[in-house]
C-alpha positions as a Markdown table, in Angstrom:
| # | Residue | x | y | z |
|---|---|---|---|---|
| 1 | Met | 91.2 | -14.6 | -3.1 |
| 2 | Ile | 91.4 | -14.2 | 0.6 |
| 3 | Val | 88.8 | -11.4 | 0.4 |
| 4 | Arg | 86.3 | -13.8 | -1.4 |
| 5 | Val | 86.8 | -16.5 | 1.2 |
| 6 | Leu | 86.4 | -14.0 | 4.0 |
| 7 | Asn | 83.2 | -12.7 | 2.3 |
| 8 | Leu | 81.9 | -16.2 | 2.0 |
| 9 | Leu | 82.6 | -16.9 | 5.7 |
| 10 | Val | 80.9 | -13.6 | 6.7 |
| 11 | Ile | 77.9 | -14.4 | 4.5 |
| 12 | Gly | 77.7 | -18.0 | 6.0 |
| 13 | Ala | 77.9 | -16.5 | 9.5 |
| 14 | Leu | 75.1 | -14.1 | 8.7 |
| 15 | Ile | 72.9 | -16.9 | 7.3 |
| 16 | Phe | 73.7 | -19.0 | 10.4 |
| 17 | Ala | 72.9 | -16.0 | 12.7 |
| 18 | Ala | 69.6 | -15.3 | 10.8 |
| 19 | Ala | 68.6 | -18.9 | 11.1 |
| 20 | Tyr | 69.4 | -18.9 | 14.8 |
| 21 | Val | 67.4 | -15.7 | 15.4 |
| 22 | Tyr | 64.5 | -17.1 | 13.4 |
| 23 | Arg | 64.6 | -20.2 | 15.6 |
| 24 | Ile | 64.6 | -18.1 | 18.8 |
| 25 | Lys | 61.7 | -16.0 | 17.4 |
| 26 | Phe | 59.8 | -19.2 | 16.6 |
| 27 | Asp | 60.4 | -20.7 | 20.0 |
| 28 | Ser | 59.4 | -17.4 | 21.7 |
| 29 | Thr | 56.2 | -17.3 | 19.7 |
| 30 | Leu | 55.4 | -20.9 | 20.8 |
| 31 | Gln | 56.1 | -20.0 | 24.4 |
| 32 | Ala | 53.9 | -16.8 | 24.1 |
| 33 | Glu | 51.0 | -18.9 | 22.7 |
| 34 | Arg | 51.5 | -21.4 | 25.5 |
| 35 | Leu | 51.5 | -18.6 | 28.1 |
| 36 | Ala | 48.3 | -17.1 | 26.6 |
| 37 | Lys | 46.7 | -20.5 | 26.8 |
| 38 | Leu | 47.7 | -21.0 | 30.4 |
| 39 | Arg | 46.5 | -17.6 | 31.3 |
| 40 | Ser | 43.2 | -18.3 | 29.7 |
| 41 | Glu | 42.9 | -21.6 | 31.7 |
| 42 | Val | 43.8 | -19.9 | 34.9 |
| 43 | Arg | 41.2 | -17.2 | 34.3 |
| 44 | His | 38.7 | -19.9 | 33.5 |
| 45 | Glu | 39.5 | -21.8 | 36.8 |
| 46 | Arg | 39.3 | -18.5 | 38.8 |
| 47 | Asp | 35.9 | -17.9 | 37.3 |
| 48 | Lys | 34.9 | -21.4 | 38.3 |
| 49 | Ile | 36.2 | -20.8 | 41.9 |
| 50 | Ala | 34.3 | -17.5 | 42.1 |
| 51 | Asn | 31.1 | -19.3 | 40.9 |
| 52 | Leu | 31.6 | -22.1 | 43.5 |
| 53 | Arg | 32.2 | -19.5 | 46.3 |
| 54 | Ala | 29.0 | -17.7 | 45.3 |
| 55 | Lys | 27.1 | -21.0 | 45.3 |
| 56 | Trp | 28.6 | -21.9 | 48.7 |
| 57 | Ser | 27.6 | -18.5 | 50.2 |
| 58 | Glu | 24.1 | -19.1 | 48.9 |
| 59 | Leu | 24.0 | -22.6 | 50.4 |
| 60 | Asp | 25.6 | -21.5 | 53.6 |
| 61 | Asn | 23.1 | -18.7 | 54.2 |
| 62 | Pro | 21.8 | -19.1 | 57.8 |
| 63 | Ala | 18.3 | -18.0 | 56.8 |
| 64 | Arg | 18.2 | -20.8 | 54.2 |
| 65 | Ile | 19.5 | -23.4 | 56.7 |
| 66 | Glu | 17.0 | -22.3 | 59.3 |
| 67 | Glu | 14.2 | -22.6 | 56.7 |
| 68 | Leu | 15.4 | -26.1 | 55.7 |
| 69 | Ala | 15.7 | -27.1 | 59.3 |
| 70 | Lys | 12.1 | -26.0 | 60.1 |
| 71 | His | 10.8 | -27.8 | 57.0 |
| 72 | Phe | 12.7 | -31.1 | 57.3 |
| 73 | Leu | 13.7 | -31.5 | 61.0 |
| 74 | Lys | 10.5 | -30.6 | 62.7 |
| 75 | Leu | 12.5 | -29.4 | 65.8 |
| 76 | Lys | 11.0 | -27.6 | 68.8 |
| 77 | Ser | 12.4 | -24.4 | 69.9 |
| 78 | Val | 14.7 | -24.3 | 73.0 |
| 79 | Ala | 13.0 | -23.5 | 76.2 |
| 80 | Ala | 14.7 | -21.7 | 79.0 |
| 81 | Thr | 13.9 | -24.5 | 81.4 |
| 82 | Gln | 16.2 | -26.8 | 79.5 |
| 83 | Phe | 19.3 | -25.1 | 80.9 |
| 84 | Asp | 20.5 | -25.7 | 84.4 |
| 85 | Lys | 23.0 | -24.0 | 86.7 |
| 86 | Leu | 26.6 | -25.4 | 87.1 |
| 87 | Asp | 25.9 | -25.8 | 90.8 |
| 88 | His | 23.7 | -28.8 | 90.0 |
| 89 | Leu | 26.5 | -30.8 | 88.4 |
| 90 | Pro | 27.6 | -33.9 | 90.4 |
| 91 | Asp | 30.8 | -33.5 | 92.4 |
| 92 | Gln | 32.3 | -36.8 | 91.1 |
| 93 | Pro | 32.3 | -38.1 | 87.5 |
| 94 | Pro | 30.4 | -41.3 | 86.9 |
| 95 | Ala | 32.1 | -44.6 | 87.9 |
| 96 | Tyr | 33.0 | -45.6 | 84.4 |
| 97 | Met | 35.0 | -42.3 | 84.0 |
| 98 | Arg | 37.1 | -42.7 | 87.1 |
| 99 | Pro | 40.8 | -43.6 | 86.6 |
| 100 | Gly | 41.4 | -47.3 | 86.6 |
| 101 | Ala | 37.8 | -48.1 | 85.8 |
| 102 | Lys | 37.1 | -50.5 | 82.9 |
| 103 | Asp | 36.0 | -48.7 | 79.7 |
| 104 | Pro | 32.5 | -50.0 | 78.8 |
| 105 | Ile | 32.9 | -49.3 | 75.1 |
| 106 | Gly | 36.4 | -50.9 | 75.1 |
| 107 | Gly | 34.9 | -54.0 | 76.7 |
| 108 | Met | 32.3 | -54.3 | 73.9 |
| 109 | Ile | 35.0 | -53.9 | 71.3 |
| 110 | Glu | 37.1 | -56.6 | 72.9 |
| 111 | Asn | 34.2 | -59.1 | 72.9 |
| 112 | Leu | 33.4 | -58.6 | 69.2 |
| 113 | Lys | 33.6 | -61.8 | 67.1 |
| 114 | Glu | 35.4 | -61.8 | 63.8 |
| 115 | Pro | 32.9 | -61.8 | 60.9 |
| 116 | Val | 32.8 | -64.8 | 58.5 |
| 117 | Ile | 33.9 | -63.7 | 55.0 |
| 118 | Val | 31.8 | -65.2 | 52.2 |
| 119 | Thr | 32.5 | -64.4 | 48.6 |
| 120 | Gly | 30.8 | -65.4 | 45.4 |
| 121 | Ser | 33.5 | -67.9 | 44.5 |
| 122 | Val | 34.0 | -69.5 | 47.8 |
| 123 | Gly | 31.2 | -70.5 | 50.1 |
| 124 | Ala | 31.1 | -70.1 | 53.8 |
| 125 | Pro | 32.9 | -72.9 | 55.7 |
| 126 | Ser | 30.6 | -75.3 | 57.4 |
| 127 | Pro | 31.0 | -75.8 | 61.1 |
| 128 | Ala | 32.2 | -79.4 | 60.7 |
| 129 | Ala | 34.8 | -78.5 | 58.1 |
| 130 | Ala | 36.1 | -75.7 | 60.3 |
| 131 | Ala | 36.4 | -78.1 | 63.3 |
| 132 | Ser | 38.2 | -81.0 | 61.6 |
| 133 | Pro | 41.6 | -80.4 | 60.1 |
| 134 | Asn | 41.4 | -83.3 | 57.7 |
| 135 | Ala | 38.2 | -82.0 | 55.9 |
| 136 | Ala | 38.3 | -81.4 | 52.2 |
| 137 | Ser | 39.5 | -78.0 | 50.9 |
| 138 | Pro | 36.5 | -76.1 | 49.4 |
| 139 | Asn | 38.6 | -74.9 | 46.4 |
| 140 | Thr | 40.2 | -78.2 | 45.3 |
| 141 | Gly | 38.1 | -81.0 | 46.7 |
| 142 | Ala | 41.4 | -82.5 | 48.0 |
| 143 | Pro | 42.1 | -83.1 | 51.7 |
| 144 | Ala | 43.8 | -80.2 | 53.4 |
| 145 | Gln | 47.3 | -80.9 | 54.6 |
């Protein structure tokens, strides 16, 4: 009787082990398929990158850029008389570049006026409405408080 119970336990353990091994095999097969899919995607992306690099090298070709510049920019070639010696530079920087001098661009930025914002649902405020605090609100028609 003990031998039969022991045999049944061993058979049960073998069935459990076989089911567990089958589960591990099934999971590993799924992981292998997933890995193959990822490798395929990586290979595809690398091919795309290689194509983009080839296209970039074609677009970045100096001869092509020079031809496009000649065709569209209509530039004149540089003459040797356009260059000057460093001896001809001024000794002092211009007045607006000296320390403590007011920045001309900063002055323009400081004097900018805030733009009036107009949307499709709310019209621009009229000068009279903006001046008087008791004017009607444009959204409700009621006096502002």
